[in-house]
N, C-alpha and C positions, 0 to 999 in steps of 0.2 A: 529846121528852117523851112518855112512855107515855100512851095514851088509854084511858079506862074506858067500857065499854058494858054496862049491866045487871049489874054485879058482875064483869065479865070484863075483865082488863087486856090491852090490845092494844099491842104495841110500835110505835113510829113506824117508817115505812119506812126501810130501810137505804140509805144513799147508795152508789151504785155507778155504773160507767160501762158503756155497752153495748159488746158485742164490736166493732161497726164503729168506735166512737170509739176504743177501745183500739188497734185496728189502724191507724187514722189517726195517733194519737199516736206509734206506734212508728216513724214516719218522721221524727220531730222530736226534738231535744235542747234542753235549756235553754242559753241563751247568756249566762253570767255575765261581768261585766267587773269589773276591780279597779282602784281608784285608787292610783297610786303615792303613798305617804305623804309624800314629800319634794317631788317636782316637780309632782304633780297630773296627770301623764300617765297614760293608760290602759295597763295592762300586760296581756299575754296570755302564757300559758305552755302549752307542749305537755304532754300527759300524760307523766308520768314525769320531769318536769323537776326540778331541784334544789330543796330546801326552804330557805326563807329565813325566819328568825325575824321576827315582826311585832309581836305584842302578847300580852297575857295576859287571861284572863277567869276568873271564879270556877269552881272545879271543879264538874262536873256528873256525875250518875250515868251510867255508861257510858264516861266518859273513861279513856283508858289511863294507867296509873300512871307509865309511862315519860315522859309529857309533863308531869307534875306538877313545878312549880318548888319543889323542897324548900328551896332557899336562902331564897326568899320566905316559905315556911312557917315557917322557923326565926326569921325577923325579925318576922313579923307574927302568926303563929299561925293564918293563913288559908290554905286550900288554893286554889291557882290553877293553871290549865292554860295551858301555853305554846302560843301560836298560830303557825302558819307560813304562808307565802305560799300554798302549795298548798291549805291548809285554807280560806283566804279564798275561793278560787274554787270550793269544793265544798260550800258551806253555803247552804241555801235557807230563808228565813223568809217565810211568807205571812201578811199582816195582813188579817183578815177583819172587815169592817164589819157590824154587826148593829144599828145605831142605828135608831130608829123609821121614818125615811124609807126604809130598805131594805125595809120590808115592802110598799111600793107597787109595783105592776106586776110582781111576780115577781123583783125585784132580788136579794133575799137568796138565793133558790133558784139564780139564775144565778151569784151570787158563790160559793156552795157548789160548784157544778159547776166553776167556774174553779179553785178551790182543789184539788178532786179531780184535775183534769187536770194541774195543776202538780206535785202530789205524785207522781202516776203517772209523769210524765216525769222526775222527779228521782231515780229509783232510782240508788243509789250515792252520793248527796249526803246530808250531814247535814241533815235536814229537820224543821222545826217549824212548826206553825200557831198563830197568836196571835189570839184573839178581841179585838175592841175591848171593853175592860172588864177585861182583865188575865188571863183564863184562857189557858193555854198547853198544847199537846199534849205528850206525850212525844216524844222525838227519834225520828225514823224514818229511813229510807234504804234499807231492804231490802224486797223484794216482800212478804215475810210480815208486815210491819208495816203494810201498807196498810189492812187492815180496821180496825185500831184508829185510824189517822189519819182514815179516812173516817167512822168512827163519831163521833169528836170533831167533825169538820166538820159532819156531818149533824145533830148534836144542838145546834148553835149556836142559842141562844134569841133571839127577836126583842126589840127594845126596849132594847138596851144603853144605859146612861145616859151613856156616854163619847162625846163628839163626835169626829169624825175628827181634827181638829187636836190635841186633847188626847191622843188615843191615839197619834198619831205622835210627839208631843213626849215622851210617857212612854216609848215604845219607844227613841227616840234617847238618852234620858237613862239608860237601863238599862246597867249595866256587864256584863250577862250575855251580850249579843249584840254582841260587838265586831267581827264581820266577816261578810261574806257577801253574797249576793244577796237582796234584799228585794222582794217583790211586794205592793203595796197594792191590795186589791180593795174599792172603795167608790164611793158616788155623790158623795162629798166635799161633801155639803150641810153647811155650817157657817156660822154667823154670824161666827165669828172668821176672821181672815185666814190663808191657808195659808202665806204666805211664812215666818213664824217657824219653822214646823215643817220646811220645806224646808231652811232654814239649819241647823237642829239636825241633820238627817239628813246634810247635806253635811259638816258638821264632824266627823262620825264616819267619813267616807270610806266610806260604804256605797254599794253599787250598787243603786239603788232604781228600780223600775218601777211605774208607776201604771196600773191598769186601772180607768177611770171608767165605771161602769154607769149607764145612763139608760133609764128605761122610756118607752114610747110616751106614757103619761099625763104624764110629766115634760116631754117634748119638744113634744108636739102635743095639748094639751087641746082638746076639741071646742069649736066656736064657739057663739054664742048665749049665753044667760044660764046660768050655773052656779055652784055653790057650791064654793069651794076650801077645803080643810082642810089646815092645816100639820101634817104628820105628826110633826114634832118637838115642837111646842108644844100641838097640839090646837085651835088657834084657827081659826075659820071666817070666810069672807068671801064674800059674794055679788057676782058680777062680771058685766059685760056684754061684748059683742064688743070694745069698745075696750080694756077691761082685759085681755082674753085676748090681744089683739095685743101689748100692752105687755109682758105676761108672757112671750110667746114671744121677744120681743126681749131681755128681761132674761136669759132662759135662754141664748140664743146668746152674749150678752156674758159671762155667767158662765163658760161653757165655753171661750171664747176666752181669758179671763184665766187660768183654771186651766191650760190647755194651755201658754200662754206662760210662766207661772211655773215649771211643772215642767221644761220644756225649758231655760229659762234657768239653772235650777239644775244642769243637766247630767244629768238623769234621763230615763228613757224613759217614754213616754205613749201610751196607746191608749184611745179612746172606744169603748165597746161598747153597742150598742143592744139592749135586751131586748124581744123581741117574742113574741107568742103563736104560735109555730111548733112543729112536731113536735120532740121532744126531740133526736133525732140531728141534725136540721138546725140547731138552735140550737147544739149543741155544735160542729158543724163550723164554724159562723160564728164562734164564740168562738176556736176554734183558729186560724182565718185571721187574726183580729185580733191574737192573740199573736204570730203569725209576722210580720205587717205591722209591729208595734212593735219587732221585733228581740228579743223575749223568748224566742222559739223560733227555732231554725235547722234546716234540713234536715240529716239525717244523711248 
């Protein structure tokens, strides 16, 4: 959002990646997986393999007319694009959480950098970024489209009213995104249970990866007496050492439940700790986490 100082409008800093980070990312590629629609087995395809019809989705700007299903248009009056197996393995959707809790401890800034790194690595793939709350970027996939994608990511506002579970269920219910690799970047703080959203994503046969961001303040609040503020509701509570200890135990239990639920659903998961470290070091740490989770592979 532009900032104003004494009548002068100053644009917000443009999101970008440093040359060392770009050089490091050039050693990696995304590792999408596709679920077989019939047997549930994982499919892998070599580049240049045969195309296999899989599904349809609503026609979108930029889709090639040769893939439009004209018979379906004659029947329904609606334009739809035919999807093939190869396209399923070459689409990337990044779901970016900007709910109030993401403003704590630099989590939103870290999430934006993860999204930027993923879109940089995904050159040649059909790429879109989706903010929690419904806003969606234009489709990217080429190097020249990165500035527009990064501008969209960098301008993500804080305080989205949509919770993680509601955002995931909304994405799963959408008929516009019938295929591809989905990376969810969020702290996953939500009073609602995550499992129904996982079931909905699984039913769409999507290849979903979760990057759960946690700040130092989330994981290790200082001891002694302190005032805790719920970033989602604004409620405050003064607590002592015993309550802080119980809070830490509750956080560990929450992370354990979340990881177990994600893995049980057949998705990939990585916990990323957000710390106050130099930017390039933080980016290198995030890349290492993406590699550890199998979201990235070495070229």
